N, C-alpha and C positions, 0 to 999 in steps of 0.2 A: 504494500500500500504506500503510495507516494505522499509527500508532505502536504500537498494541496488536498488530497483525498482525506487525510486525517483531519485537516483543518475543517473541511466541509462537514465531517461527522461531528466534530466538537461543536461547530456552530449550529447544527441541527438540534443537538441536545440543548444548547443555550436557548434556542427559539422556543422549545417546549417548556423549559424550567425557568427561563430568564436568569440563569446562573451559569457562569463558565464552570464546567465540571472539572474540579481540581485533580481528582484521582486520574481521570482520563488523560488530562494534560500531562500529569507527572509521568505516567506510563509512556506516553508518546515521546516526550522529551528525552527519556532515558535511552531510547533506541535511536536517537538522532545525533549527527555530528554537530559541531558548533555552528556551522553555516546554516544547516537546515533548522536548527533550534531558533536562530535569530529570525529567519524567514517566517517560520511557523508562528512565533510569538507576535511579530509585527502584523501578520495577516489576521490572526484571530482577534487580538486585542484592538487592532485598527478597525476591523469590520464592526465589532461591538461598539466601539467608541463613536464611530461615524455612521451608525446604523440609520438614523433618520435622514441625514443628508444623502446617503447613498440611495435610499428609497426615493428621495425627491428627484435625483438624477434618473433613476430607472423609470419612474412613473411618467416622465416626460416622453418616453418612447414606447410605453406599454399601452396597447389599445384596451386590453382587458386587464383590469387591476387585480382580479382574482386568479392567482396562479398558485400552484402547490408551494408550501413553505420551503421544500428542498430546492426548488428551482429559484426562488427568491434568494435563498442563501448563496447559490452559485452566482447569481447576477451580482449580488453585493460583493462577493469575493473578486469577481472579474473587474467590476468598476473600481473597487479600491486599488487593485494592482495598477490599473491604467492611470488613475488620477493621483495616487499618493505614494506609489512605490517606484521611484526613479530607476531602481536597479533592475526592474523587470521590463523588457521590451514589450510594446503593445501587442505584437503578434503572438508572443508567448502567453501573455495574459489571456488573450482571446482563445487561442488553440487549446491550451491546457484546461481552461474552464469548460469549454465545449466538450472536451473529451470526458469530463466527469458526469455529464448528463446521460441518463439511461434511455430516454425516449427520443426518437428521431425528431419529432415535431418540436420538442423543447430544445434540442440541439440547435435547430434552425433559429428558434426564437432568441436563444442566448447569443448565438453568433451574430444575428442582425443587430441586437441592442448594443452589444459590446463594440461592434465595428462603428456604430453611430457615435457612441460615447468617445471612442478613440479618434474620430475624424472631425468632430464638430467642437468648436470652442464654446463652452457654455458659461455664461456669466453666473457667478455664485449668488445665492439668495442674500438679501439684505436683512430679512427678518431674523432677529437674534436666535430664536430657538432652532431655526433651520440652519442658519449659518454655522452655529456651533453644535448642531446635532444633539439637542437636549429635548426632553418632553416639554411640550408647550405649557402644560399646567404647572410644571416645576419652575420654569422661567418666570411665568406670571406671578407665582407665589413669592419668589425671591424679590421681584420688582415691587411687591406690595409693602416691603419694609426696608429694602436696601436701595440706595441710589443706583440709577441705571448704569452709570460708569463702573460701579463696584460689581454689579451683576455681570456686566460684560467681561470684566477682568477675571472673575471666577470662571465664567464659561470658557474664556480663551485659554486659561491655564489647564482646565479640565481636558482640553484637546491635546495637551502635551504629555507624552508618557512620563510616568513618575521617575524621578532620579533614584539611583542606587546610593543609599547613605548608610554608613556604619557608625555605631557608637563604640568608642574605644573603652575597653575594660581597664580602667585606671588602676585596678588592683594588681595588674600584671605588667602593664606597658604604658609608655607615654604616647601621645598622638604622633609626635615626630618620629619615634622609633617605628610605630606601626605603618606610617606612611612610607618609610624606607623599605619595609618588607613588601608592601603592596607594589611599590615601583619595581622592586627586584622581580616580582612575579609578572611584570608586564602591564600593570594597570596604570592608567593616567588618573592621578588623584590630586585633590586640593583640600584644604581645610573648609569646613562648612561655613557659610557666611554668618551664622547666628550661634549655633551650639558650640561651646568651648571643648566638647569631647567628640565632635562629629567629623567624619571624613566623607567627602563627596567623591564617589568613583565616577569620573566623567567619561571614561572609556574603559571597558573591561578588557583584561588580557585573557587569561583562562577563566573558566567558570569558578565562581567562589566556592562551589561544592568541592572543588579539588584543592582549595587553598588551606594552608595550615592556620590561617587567621581565624577561621571559625572552628576548626576541629580542635585547636589548642586553647580555645576560649579567650582569644585576644580581643575579640570584638563581637558585636551583635548587629545584625541587620535591623535597623530601626529608623523610621522617618524622622526628619529634624523637628517637626512639630511635636511629636511624642516625646522627643528628648528634652523638650523645654519644660515639661510639666513638673518633674521632680525638683528642678531648680527653684520652683516657687514654694516648696514645702518647708524651707528653712531647716534643713536636715543637719544633724551632727551625730557623732558617734554616741552610742548608748541609749538612744531613744527607742521607744516602743512604737511600732507602726503597724497599722492594719491596711491591707490592700483587699478591697471587697470583691472586685471582679477582676481577678489577677491574670488570667490566662491570656497570652502564652508566657507572660512573665517579663516582657520587655521593660516595663516601668518598674516592676517589683525588683528586678535585678539592678536596675539603675539606682534605685533608692539605696540598695545595699552597698553599691559601689561608692555612693556619696557619703554613706555612713562609715566608710572604710571597713566594712565587714564586721562592725562592732555594734551590738545592740540586739534588738529582736524585731523580726517582721513576721506577721501572721498573714498568710495569703490564702484566700478562699476563692472557690468558683463552684459552678452548679453541677459539674460532673467529674468523674475520676479521670476521663480522657483529658479534660482541660487542665486539671491540677497536675497531671503527670507531665504536661508540657512545661509547667513552671519548674517542677523538680528537675527535669532534664536540663533546662537552661541554667538553673542555679549550679548544678553539678558541673556542667561544661565550663562555666565561668569561675569555678572555685569559690563559690559563695556558700557560707555555712550558717548564716543567721536567719534563714527562712524556714519557718514551719508552715505546713499546708493543711487544708481541710476541705472537705466537700460539703457545701451547704449553700442554699439559696441566700443571697444577700439580704433579702427582706425578712428572713428568719433569724439573722445573726444575733440580734439583741435578745432573742428569747433563749439562746443557748450560751453565747459567750458572755461572761460576766466581767472580764478584764476591761479596764479603760486604757485608752491609747493617747500618746502625745500627738500623733499625726495619723490622719486617715486619708487614703486615696480612694476616691469613688469615681472610677472611669467607667461610666455606665454603658450598658448595651444601648445602642441608638440606631437611627436609620442610616448612619455612615455616609451621608451625602458629601462629607468633606473628603472622602477617599475615592471619589469618581476617577481621579487621575490614575490611581493604581488599579481600581476595581470598577471599570466602566459599566459592568453589568448591573451595578447598584441602581443606576438611574432608570433602568428599564424594569426594575423589580419593585422598587419602593412605591407605595401608594399614599395619597394624602391621609387616608384613615390611619396609617401606621403612626403618624405623629402623635395622635391622641392616645392610641393603644400603648405605645412605648412610654409616653409621659406619665401614665398612671404607675407603671412599674418603676420608673426613675424616681418618682416622688416617694414611693414606698421604700426604695433603697436608701434615699437620703434620710428619711425619717428614722429608719431602723439604725443606720450607721451613726447618726448624730448622738444617739443614746450611749454610744460606746466611746465618745470623745471626752477626754479630760477637760476640766475648766482651764481656759487659757490655751487649749490645744487648737490645732489647725486642721481643717478638712478641705481637701481640694475636690471640687465637683467638675468633671470634665467630660466632653463628648467630642467625637470626630464628625459632627454634623452641622448643618446650617439651617436650623428651624427655630422659630420663636418658642414653640411649644416645648421643645426638649432642652432649651438653654435658659435664657433669662426668665421666662415665665415660671419655670420650676423654682428658681431661687426666690423670685418675687412672692410666689404663693407661700413658700417656706417661711419667709420673713413675717408674713401676716399671721402665721400660726405659732410662731416661736419668738419669745422675747429674750432669748439668751444667745442671739446670733449677731455678729458684727461682720459686715461685708468689707473685706480688705481690698483696696484699690490696686489691682495688679497692672493697671495701664502703664504706670511708670516702669515697673519691674520688667515687663515684657518688652517695652519700647527700648530699654537699655540694651537689649540684645539685637536691636536694629530690625525688629519685626513690626510691620505695619498692621493695623487692625482697628476694631471698633469697640469702644467701651460703652456698655449699655446701662451702667449703673449697678449691675449685678455681676458682670463678668466681662471677659475680653474675648472677642472673636478674632483669631489670627486670620489675616487675609493672605492669599497665595502669592508666592514669588517663585524663583527658580527651584528652591528646595523646601519651601514651606507649603503645606496644604491646609485648608481651612480647619480650624480647631478651636473649640470654646473652653475657656477655663474660668472657674469662679473659686475664689479663696475666702473661706469662712472661718472666723474664730469664735470659739465658745466663750461667752462672758458670764460673769456671776450675776 
């Protein structure tokens, strides 16, 4: 089975489930060389990312809009290669895509449409949701509370593949030393613009799976936005910390690194599979201060009796800030999910708050861009609790050179080359 054929199979699964099948992708990539991996990833993620725009191009030449999903998948693949993959000659994009069609009449249809797309210059649409290939309802929702230029900036960055960023394990190595190792392995690297422990891999040499950097626990793959959160927690050695929704352990282990592996961290999540990921990451990084447990966060205060100096509550959310990395999110999330998740998020905050010491700090964070899951959660919490002080993180985050919006309850990081949208609220328990 060739690379395009595997890509078409993965994209057909995506069309049914609105989720890129990770296991299927992992198996496929394990059987490919570096060149085919790069082609496959660009084609699959590119088609998902630009799905709506590709359909706009296709429908201009399609007389009957109702065609089998498998045929539409092939058309999207062909159009994407023609318009967005300079490394693929147009004739190859047309011929290889036609070859994947099983029905003769559909072969003719695909051939005709792809040849038209490759021979006619089409002016791109000006309407934002089409131009940047997002669901129209989502763009209209963002425009209801964000300035149009901010919405367009979010949309524009969502069309750019996510950068590869590492977090240095400062318990084992310095950033400069690790950058030296990465350069020796053939990677093009630089310091991240914002995080003092981040490394931006601008161009991969060999696969990171084959690098000692991960196997020896010298670093963790983690986006720069996520790296910023523990820096707001005012951490020091010897503190007791609770991480409520901890899997896969990126922020948990970063907290431990900032505490210099001294103190106590209790990390929970809702399943053994999730908790095992935290344990694996801690072991790989040489971290010894993390204890774990399986328990839903909203039930924690009923079971756990200890009080903590710091609590991280990085809640399950609609993940609309991760579209750059996970473009399938925007085709899966529904407006009704905002309210559904906000109920759980509020329960998690209420339960976690009971476990915070007086004078302690709780960080509430999400990787999404909705009112319901961000500021409105904290606003409601303040009306029902008189022992909460909202700490202004605007200045703290701005000191790292990150642009964003302070809404009075928290800070929404706005995207740039290495930052993806992320919301953070910092709360102190007062007497």
